N, C-alpha and C positions, 0 to 999 in steps of 0.2 A: 611230700608224697612218698609213700612207702612203695618200694620196688621189690618184687619177688622174681627170682631167676629159676626157670624150670625148663625141662626139655619140651620141644615143640610137640604138640599133640595133634593127632590126625584131624580132629574136628576144629582146630583153631582157625578163626577167620583172619586170613592174611591180606584180604583185598583192600582194606582201607589204609594200609601202611604206606607212608610216603616219606622217604629219607631225603629227597631232593636229588638222588642219583638214580636215574632210570635203570641202569644195569643192576644195581643192588635191589631195587624194588621188583624188577622182573624176576631175578633169581629167587627172592623170598616168596613171591606169589606163585611162581610156576614150578620151581625146581627144588626148593628146600625140602618139601614133603616127599617128592620122588626120591631124592638122594638119601633121605633118612629111612623111609618106610618101605620102599620098593627095592632100591639098589644097595642100601646099607653101606654107602661110601662116605657119608658124613652125617654129623648130628648137629641139629640147630637148637640152640638154647635161646629162649625168649625172655625178655624183661617185661613183666606184667605190672601195671600200676594198680592202685587200690580200687579202681573201677573195673578191673578185669581186662583192660585193653592192652594190646601188645604195643610197647613203646620203643622196643629195640630188639635186636637179635645178633647172635654170634654163631657162625657155623664153623665147626672144627672137624678135623679128620686126622687119622694117623698118617704119618708121612716119614720121609727119610731124607738125609743129606749126607754128603761125604765130608770128611775132615778137611779135604782140600778146598771146599766151598767156604769154610770158616776163615775169618781173619787170622793171620799168623799167631796173634797173641792168645787165641782161644783154642788152638789145636791141641795143646797139652799132651802130646804123644798119644793122640787118639788113633785107633786102628784105621786102616785104609778102606775097610768095607763100609757099606751104608749104615748110618747111625739113626736110631729112632728119634723122631721129634713129633710134636703136636703141631699141625698146621692150622693156623687161624685163617680160614678160607674167606670168610666174609664177616664184617662187623658194620652195623648201621643202627642209627637212632632216628626215630620218626622226627621230621623237621619241626613238629609242634612241641617237641620235648627236648630239643637239642640245647646244650649248655647247662644241663641240670645234673651232670655227673653220671648219666646212665651208661655211657660208653665205659667209664671207669668201673662201674658196678659189674658190667658184663665181663670186662677184662679180669677183674678179681675172680670171677667164676672160672674163667679160662685158666688163670694161674693155678687154681685149686685142681682143675682137671689135669694140668701138666704135672703137678706134684704127685697126684694119685697115679698117673700113668708111669711116672718114674719109679714109684714104689712097687707097683703091681706088675709091670712088664718091661720097664726100662724106657727112659726118655731123657734126651740131652737138653731139651729146652723147647722153645716156641719159634716157629718160622711164620712170617707173614709176608705176603706180596703187597707192600704198601703202595696205594695209589699216590701219585705225586703230591696231592693236597694233604695227605695224611702222614707223610714222612716225618714232619716235625713233631706230631703227636706221639709217634712211636719212639723217636729219638729221646724225647723227654722221659720216657719210661725205661730207657736203658737199652733199647734195641739197637743193634749195630748193623750196618749194611753188609750184605754178602755180595759176592761177585755176580753181576747180572749175567744172564744167559746170552751168549752171542747169537746173532742171526735172527732175532725176533723182529718181525716187521709189522707194520700197521700204521694207521693214520692217527692213533692216539699215543700219548706218552706211555711208555711201559711202566708197570709197577716196579718198585725197587724191592728186591728180596731183602728182608731184615730178620735178624735173629736175636733172641734173648735167652741166654743160657740159664739153666735151672738155678744155679747159685745166685743169679742176679734178680730172680723173681722177688718182688717185695713181699715181706711177711705180712700176714693179716694183722690188723690192730690188736694189741693185747698179747702178742707173742714176744 
């Protein structure tokens, strides 16, 4: 199955997408378009199969973090002011297509965006708030845990903030 990654378009039908996570599905159906087209606070990239169906998505936004939030080994005499990063805000694959490498294909696109951001305006790496069930997935890719924010309350497990520095982003095949 050939997968194409492109920006979400205003007329894309998002109503049939089901990842198995109600929160991610609700975000994609209701808010991804608003955030991208009306508020300009995030951009969603979609994975399209050879039939033209959306089989996955990744939403990204410019963000920042401080050097103090990084593990000691990654601070490398960074300045104390906020540092630019790309935030991977959401990542999901339709449950009918999970296990086929679509998440990795979407992440490769996010890696390219990160490298482009680093070249064009500055970017230290990628930050993701990993849901508990996704922490292992991100660790395998080289993401490291950041210090969680204190004082967060709720009835669900909190996401774990994780970071992948620019130099640790895997190079595309052939480089």
